[in-house]
C-alpha positions as CSV (number, residue, x, y, z in Angstrom):
1,X,85.5,81.4,114.5
2,X,85.9,81.4,110.7
3,X,86.7,84.8,109.2
4,X,84.0,86.2,106.8
5,X,85.5,87.0,103.4
6,X,83.4,89.2,101.1
7,X,83.8,90.1,97.4
8,X,86.0,93.1,98.6
9,X,88.5,90.6,99.9
10,X,88.7,88.5,96.8
11,X,89.0,91.6,94.4
12,X,91.9,92.7,96.6
13,X,93.6,89.3,96.2
14,X,93.0,89.3,92.4
15,X,94.6,92.7,92.0
16,X,97.5,91.9,94.3
17,X,98.2,89.0,91.9
18,X,97.9,91.3,88.9
19,X,100.2,93.9,90.4
20,X,102.9,91.3,91.3
21,X,102.7,89.8,87.8
22,X,103.0,93.2,86.2
23,X,106.0,94.2,88.3
24,X,107.6,90.8,87.5
25,X,107.1,91.6,83.8
26,X,108.6,95.0,84.3
27,X,105.3,96.7,83.2
28,X,103.9,99.8,84.9
29,X,101.2,99.1,87.5
30,X,99.5,102.6,87.8
31,X,96.5,101.6,85.6
32,X,96.0,98.3,87.4
33,X,96.1,100.0,90.9
34,X,93.6,102.7,89.8
35,X,91.2,100.1,88.4
36,X,91.5,98.1,91.7
37,X,90.8,101.2,93.7
38,X,87.8,102.0,91.6
39,X,86.4,98.5,91.7
40,X,86.8,98.2,95.6
41,X,85.0,101.5,95.9
42,X,82.3,100.5,93.5
43,X,81.5,97.2,95.0
44,X,81.7,98.7,98.6
45,X,79.5,101.8,97.9
46,X,77.4,100.9,94.8
47,X,77.9,104.5,93.7
48,X,79.7,105.5,90.6
49,X,80.3,109.0,91.8
50,X,81.8,107.8,95.2
51,X,83.9,105.3,93.4
52,X,85.5,108.1,91.1
53,X,85.9,110.3,94.1
54,X,87.6,107.4,95.9
55,X,90.5,107.3,93.4
56,X,91.3,110.9,94.2
57,X,90.8,110.4,97.9
58,X,93.1,107.4,98.0
59,X,95.8,109.5,96.4
60,X,95.4,112.2,99.0
61,X,95.6,109.5,101.7
62,X,98.7,108.0,100.2
63,X,100.5,111.4,99.8
64,X,99.7,112.3,103.4
65,X,101.1,109.0,104.7
66,X,104.2,109.4,102.6
67,X,104.7,113.1,103.1
68,X,107.3,112.9,105.9
69,X,109.4,110.5,103.8
70,X,109.0,112.7,100.7
71,X,110.2,115.7,102.7
72,X,113.3,114.1,104.3
73,X,114.4,112.7,100.8
74,X,113.8,116.1,99.2
75,X,115.8,118.0,101.9
76,X,118.6,115.5,102.0
77,X,119.0,115.8,98.1
78,X,118.8,119.6,98.3
79,X,121.6,119.6,101.0
80,X,123.7,117.1,99.1
81,X,123.4,119.2,95.9
82,X,125.1,122.2,97.6
83,X,127.7,120.0,99.2
84,X,128.8,118.8,95.8
85,X,128.5,122.1,94.1
86,X,130.7,123.7,96.7
87,X,133.2,120.9,96.7
88,X,132.7,119.9,100.4
89,X,131.4,116.5,99.4
90,X,134.9,115.6,97.9
91,X,136.6,116.6,101.1
92,X,134.0,114.5,103.2
93,X,134.3,111.3,101.3
94,X,138.1,111.4,101.1
95,X,138.7,109.4,104.2
96,X,136.1,106.7,103.3
97,X,137.3,106.5,99.7
98,X,140.7,105.3,101.1
99,X,139.0,102.4,102.9
100,X,136.2,101.4,100.6
101,X,138.2,100.5,97.5
102,X,136.0,98.0,95.6
103,X,132.3,97.0,95.3
104,X,132.6,94.1,97.7
105,X,133.9,96.3,100.5
106,X,131.3,99.0,99.7
107,X,128.3,96.6,99.8
108,X,129.2,95.0,103.2
109,X,130.6,98.0,104.9
110,X,127.6,100.2,104.0
111,X,125.2,97.3,105.0
112,X,126.8,96.5,108.4
113,X,127.0,100.2,109.3
114,X,123.3,100.7,108.3
115,X,122.3,97.7,110.4
116,X,124.0,99.0,113.4
117,X,122.5,102.5,113.2
118,X,119.1,101.1,112.4
119,X,119.2,99.0,115.5
120,X,119.3,102.2,117.6
121,X,117.3,104.6,115.5
122,X,115.3,102.6,113.0
123,X,116.1,102.6,109.3
124,X,114.5,105.7,107.9
125,X,116.8,108.3,109.6
126,X,119.7,105.9,109.1
127,X,119.3,106.0,105.4
128,X,119.3,109.8,105.4
129,X,122.4,109.8,107.6
130,X,124.3,107.4,105.5
131,X,123.1,108.1,101.9
132,X,124.6,111.5,101.4
133,X,128.1,110.6,102.7
134,X,128.6,107.0,101.7
135,X,126.7,106.8,98.3
136,X,129.4,108.8,96.4
137,X,132.1,106.6,98.0
138,X,130.5,103.5,96.9
139,X,129.8,104.7,93.4
140,X,133.5,105.6,93.0
141,X,134.5,102.2,94.3
142,X,132.5,100.6,91.5
143,X,129.3,99.5,93.3
144,X,126.2,100.5,91.3
145,X,123.6,102.7,93.1
146,X,121.2,99.8,92.9
147,X,123.7,97.7,95.0
148,X,124.0,100.5,97.5
149,X,120.2,100.7,97.9
150,X,120.0,96.9,98.3
151,X,122.7,97.0,101.1
152,X,121.0,99.8,103.0
153,X,117.6,98.2,102.5
154,X,118.3,94.6,103.3
155,X,120.5,95.3,106.3
156,X,118.3,98.2,107.6
157,X,114.7,97.6,106.8
158,X,115.4,93.9,106.8
159,X,117.7,92.6,109.4
160,X,117.7,95.5,111.9
161,X,113.9,96.2,111.8
162,X,112.8,92.6,111.8
163,X,114.7,91.8,114.9
164,X,114.3,95.2,116.6
165,X,116.5,94.1,119.4
166,X,117.3,97.6,121.0
167,X,114.0,99.6,120.6
168,X,111.8,96.5,120.9
169,X,108.6,97.9,119.5
170,X,108.1,94.8,117.2
171,X,108.7,92.0,119.8
172,X,106.5,94.0,122.3
173,X,103.6,94.0,119.9
174,X,104.0,90.3,118.9
175,X,104.7,89.2,122.5
176,X,101.7,90.9,124.0
177,X,99.5,89.4,121.2
178,X,100.9,85.9,122.0
179,X,100.8,86.4,125.8
180,X,104.6,85.7,126.2
181,X,107.3,88.0,127.6
182,X,109.3,90.2,125.2
183,X,112.4,88.5,126.2
184,X,111.1,85.1,124.9
185,X,110.2,86.7,121.5
186,X,113.7,88.2,121.2
187,X,115.5,85.0,122.2
188,X,113.5,82.9,119.8
189,X,114.1,85.5,117.0
190,X,117.9,85.7,117.3
191,X,118.6,82.4,115.3
192,X,115.9,83.2,112.8
193,X,117.1,86.7,112.3
194,X,120.6,85.5,111.8
195,X,119.4,82.8,109.3
196,X,117.3,85.3,107.4
197,X,120.0,87.9,107.3
198,X,122.9,85.8,106.3
199,X,121.0,83.8,103.6
200,X,119.3,86.8,102.0
201,X,122.3,89.2,102.0
202,X,124.6,86.5,100.6
203,X,122.0,85.6,98.0
204,X,121.6,89.3,97.1
205,X,125.3,89.9,96.9
206,X,126.1,86.7,94.8
207,X,123.2,87.7,92.3
208,X,124.4,91.3,92.2
209,X,128.0,90.3,91.4
210,X,126.8,87.8,88.8
211,X,124.8,90.5,87.0
212,X,127.6,93.0,87.2
213,X,129.9,90.4,85.7
214,X,127.5,89.7,82.9
215,X,126.9,93.4,82.3
216,X,123.3,93.4,83.2
217,X,124.1,96.1,85.9
218,X,126.9,98.5,85.2
219,X,128.6,100.5,87.8
220,X,128.6,103.7,85.6
221,X,124.9,103.7,84.5
222,X,123.4,104.3,88.0
223,X,124.0,108.1,88.4
224,X,123.0,110.3,91.3
225,X,121.8,113.9,91.1
226,X,124.8,115.1,93.0
227,X,127.2,113.4,90.6
228,X,125.7,115.3,87.8
229,X,126.5,118.7,89.5
230,X,130.0,120.1,88.7
231,X,131.9,121.4,91.7
232,X,132.3,125.1,91.6
233,X,135.0,127.3,93.3
234,X,132.7,128.7,95.9
235,X,134.7,128.0,99.1
236,X,138.4,128.1,100.1
237,X,140.0,124.8,101.0
238,X,140.0,125.8,104.6
239,X,136.3,126.4,104.5
240,X,135.7,123.0,102.8
241,X,137.6,121.2,105.5
242,X,135.8,123.1,108.2
243,X,132.4,122.1,106.9
244,X,133.6,118.6,106.1
245,X,134.1,118.2,109.9
246,X,131.2,120.4,111.0
247,X,128.5,118.5,109.1
248,X,129.3,115.0,110.4
249,X,129.6,116.5,113.9
250,X,126.1,118.0,113.5
251,X,124.6,114.7,112.5
252,X,126.6,112.9,115.2
253,X,125.0,115.3,117.8
254,X,121.6,114.3,116.3
255,X,122.5,110.6,117.1
256,X,123.3,111.6,120.6
257,X,120.1,113.5,121.0
258,X,118.1,110.7,119.5
259,X,119.6,108.3,122.2
260,X,119.2,110.8,125.1
261,X,115.7,111.9,124.2
262,X,114.6,108.4,123.1
263,X,113.3,109.6,119.7
264,X,112.5,107.1,117.0
265,X,110.5,106.8,113.8
266,X,108.9,110.1,112.6
267,X,110.5,112.1,115.4
268,X,114.0,110.8,114.7
269,X,113.5,111.6,110.9
270,X,112.2,115.1,111.8
271,X,115.4,115.9,113.8
272,X,117.6,114.7,110.9
273,X,115.6,116.6,108.4
274,X,115.6,119.9,110.4
275,X,119.4,119.6,110.9
276,X,119.8,119.1,107.1
277,X,117.7,122.4,106.5
278,X,119.9,124.4,108.7
279,X,123.1,123.0,107.1
280,X,121.6,123.8,103.7
281,X,120.9,127.4,104.7
282,X,124.3,127.9,106.3
283,X,126.1,126.5,103.3
284,X,124.0,128.5,100.8
285,X,124.8,131.8,102.7
286,X,128.5,131.1,103.0
287,X,129.1,129.8,99.5
288,X,126.9,132.2,97.6
289,X,127.2,135.2,99.9
290,X,124.8,138.0,98.6
291,X,122.9,135.4,96.5
292,X,122.6,133.0,99.4
293,X,119.0,133.7,100.1
294,X,117.8,133.0,96.6
295,X,120.1,130.0,96.2
296,X,118.8,128.4,99.3
297,X,115.3,128.5,97.8
298,X,116.7,127.2,94.5
299,X,118.3,124.2,96.2
300,X,115.1,123.4,98.1
301,X,113.0,123.5,94.8
302,X,115.5,121.3,93.2
303,X,115.2,118.9,96.0
304,X,111.4,118.9,96.0
305,X,111.4,118.4,92.3
306,X,113.5,115.3,92.7
307,X,111.4,114.0,95.6
308,X,108.1,114.2,93.8
309,X,109.6,112.8,90.6
310,X,110.7,109.7,92.5
311,X,107.4,109.4,94.4
312,X,105.1,110.1,91.6
313,X,104.9,106.5,90.2
314,X,104.6,105.1,93.8
315,X,101.5,107.0,94.9
316,X,98.9,105.0,92.9
317,X,100.3,101.6,94.1
318,X,100.6,102.9,97.7
319,X,96.9,104.2,97.5
320,X,95.7,100.8,96.5
321,X,97.7,98.9,99.2
322,X,96.6,101.3,101.9
323,X,93.0,100.1,101.2
324,X,94.2,96.8,102.8
325,X,94.4,98.2,106.2
326,X,92.9,101.2,108.1
327,X,93.0,103.3,104.9
328,X,89.8,101.5,103.7
329,X,87.5,103.1,106.2
330,X,89.1,106.5,105.9
331,X,89.0,106.5,102.0
332,X,85.9,104.6,101.1
333,X,84.0,104.2,104.4
334,X,82.7,101.6,106.9
335,X,81.7,98.9,104.4
336,X,83.7,95.8,105.7
337,X,82.1,93.2,108.0
338,X,81.8,94.4,111.6
339,X,84.3,91.7,112.8
340,X,86.8,92.8,110.1
341,X,90.3,93.8,111.1
342,X,91.2,95.1,107.7
343,X,91.3,93.3,104.5
344,X,94.9,92.0,104.7
345,X,94.5,90.9,108.4
346,X,91.2,89.2,107.5
347,X,93.0,87.2,104.7
348,X,95.7,86.2,107.2
349,X,93.1,85.1,109.7
350,X,91.2,83.1,107.2
351,X,94.4,81.3,106.1
352,X,95.0,80.4,109.7
353,X,91.6,79.0,110.1
354,X,91.7,76.8,107.0
355,X,94.8,74.7,107.5
356,X,95.5,71.4,109.5
357,X,98.1,71.7,112.3
358,X,101.5,70.1,112.4
359,X,104.6,72.0,113.5
360,X,105.7,72.2,109.7
361,X,102.3,73.5,108.6
362,X,102.3,75.9,111.5
363,X,105.6,77.4,110.4
364,X,104.6,77.6,106.7
365,X,101.3,79.2,107.8
366,X,102.9,81.8,110.0
367,X,105.2,82.8,107.2
368,X,102.2,83.0,104.8
369,X,100.3,85.2,107.4
370,X,103.3,87.4,107.9
371,X,103.7,87.9,104.2
372,X,100.0,88.6,103.6
373,X,99.7,91.1,106.4
374,X,102.9,92.7,105.3
375,X,101.3,93.6,101.9
376,X,100.0,96.9,103.2
377,X,103.5,98.2,103.4
378,X,103.9,99.0,107.1
379,X,105.3,95.6,108.4
380,X,103.9,96.4,111.8
381,X,100.1,96.4,111.1
382,X,99.8,92.6,111.0
383,X,102.3,91.4,113.6
384,X,99.8,91.4,116.4
385,X,97.7,89.1,114.4
386,X,100.9,86.9,113.8
387,X,101.3,86.8,117.6
388,X,97.8,85.8,118.1
389,X,97.8,83.0,115.6
390,X,101.2,81.8,116.9
391,X,99.6,81.5,120.5
392,X,96.8,79.5,119.0
393,X,99.1,77.2,117.0
394,X,101.5,76.8,119.8
395,X,98.8,75.6,122.2
396,X,97.4,73.2,119.5
397,X,100.8,71.5,118.8
398,X,102.0,71.7,122.4
399,X,104.8,74.3,122.2
400,X,106.8,76.5,120.0
401,X,104.8,79.7,120.5
402,X,107.8,82.0,120.8
403,X,109.5,80.6,117.7
404,X,106.2,80.9,115.7
405,X,105.7,84.4,117.0
406,X,109.2,85.4,116.0
407,X,108.8,83.8,112.6
408,X,105.5,85.7,111.9
409,X,107.2,89.0,113.1
410,X,110.2,88.5,110.8
411,X,108.2,87.7,107.8
412,X,105.7,90.5,108.1
413,X,108.6,93.1,108.5
414,X,110.8,91.7,105.7
415,X,107.9,91.8,103.3
416,X,106.1,94.9,104.5
417,X,108.6,96.9,106.4
418,X,110.7,97.8,103.5
419,X,112.3,95.2,101.2
420,X,109.5,94.0,98.8
421,X,106.6,96.6,98.9
422,X,107.8,99.4,96.6
423,X,106.7,102.5,98.6
424,X,108.1,101.0,101.8
425,X,111.6,100.9,100.3
426,X,111.5,104.4,98.8
427,X,113.9,105.9,101.3
428,X,116.8,103.8,100.2
429,X,115.7,103.9,96.5
430,X,115.3,107.7,96.5
431,X,118.5,108.5,98.2
432,X,120.3,106.3,95.6
433,X,118.2,107.6,92.7
434,X,117.0,104.2,91.6
435,X,113.5,103.0,90.8
436,X,111.8,101.5,93.9
437,X,110.0,98.9,91.6
438,X,113.5,97.9,90.3
439,X,114.7,97.6,93.8
440,X,111.8,95.5,94.8
441,X,112.4,93.3,91.8
442,X,116.1,92.8,92.8
443,X,115.1,92.0,96.3
444,X,112.4,89.5,95.4
445,X,114.5,86.4,94.8
446,X,117.0,86.8,97.7
447,X,114.3,87.6,100.2
448,X,112.1,84.6,99.0
449,X,115.1,82.3,99.3
450,X,115.7,83.8,102.8
451,X,112.2,83.3,103.9
452,X,112.1,79.7,102.7
453,X,115.4,78.8,104.5
454,X,114.2,80.6,107.7
455,X,110.9,78.9,107.7
456,X,112.7,75.5,107.4
457,X,114.9,76.5,110.3
458,X,112.0,77.4,112.3
459,X,110.4,73.9,111.9
460,X,113.6,72.4,113.6
461,X,113.4,75.1,116.4
462,X,109.7,74.6,117.3
């Protein structure tokens, strides 16, 4: 059955193209996103008042969806500030500084550690765990903060999340939709995940080193809020050493708890965030003594100021892209066709229904469907559609269902799970104090190269 596309679908496509074009030209996209939200609401409701209200309601929806990420980033920054001001951070990073001595080691060590932690606990809590400790080490080794963000982003939200070999949430969704066992999806995804991961990270690293050599990115022009804070003589050396041991142990216990209690996603982030709050309070009381109560509040305020400053430019673009999924009905109302699965999923289904079938075209189409459905920024909302289309294509061409399913899954998560959509990669960008839009631009070419090579590899595996 051919998917019914309405004016709402085409308006969404036009504004996606405009947003991407403005981002490539390094222009701000806020006005474009707001106009897009307004037009979608106006065409859907036919009411000027509802359309104007829809802008505000879309912002509320976006903030609600992003709030847990805003909070964890703000709390980690607040905790990291007191670590630096008290001098504990210098003691903590000393062992790593001896090992990570240059930008190359910093990029690959941070990336590989991020990938391993993300396999078990997903990327968002992994970013929070790694950022506060390893970012200062990488900066001192000469790797720009943008390079640190790329490493955490590509290895965590890219490689680890797209394969999801341990938690297996992604292959379960795609496997069920394709009516094949989870094990088949995982087995088929291994060579594709390796191909995508190796090509993308190598491309990103080569381009990063080239731009560092040419002076386009400088190691000393990417500061971090903690590095701007002068260490004060608030603790004795013995106290600094104690907390330098205590804090990693506290977060290590979090890792153990995550494993035992099988916490993931938001629950895992909440445990890490709560631990950071307690550490912040303890350090404030010990370091500032009688002023500890007031100082703890001051650190939290500083963290929240940082968090909302970073997220402010992202809320309008997130508000627009959330309209591509379930956010449309909640923000504007039930104005899509009755058979609609959401704007981005409808576009993906329409693409699948409009192409002839060979194994090469099937692979390219699954990549396209994964990329389109990933535009809402979750990476997971469209992978069931990818599995369904893979089953259809696999039946039509006489095989390759598992490979097509894995390809759609990998594409959707690399695009929407946190390497190209600006608000989806906010955790890494915010921890490193870089623009999420700049990070998305830096990732665009390496990820595109990776997807092209991986799609070609899938053609030979079908």
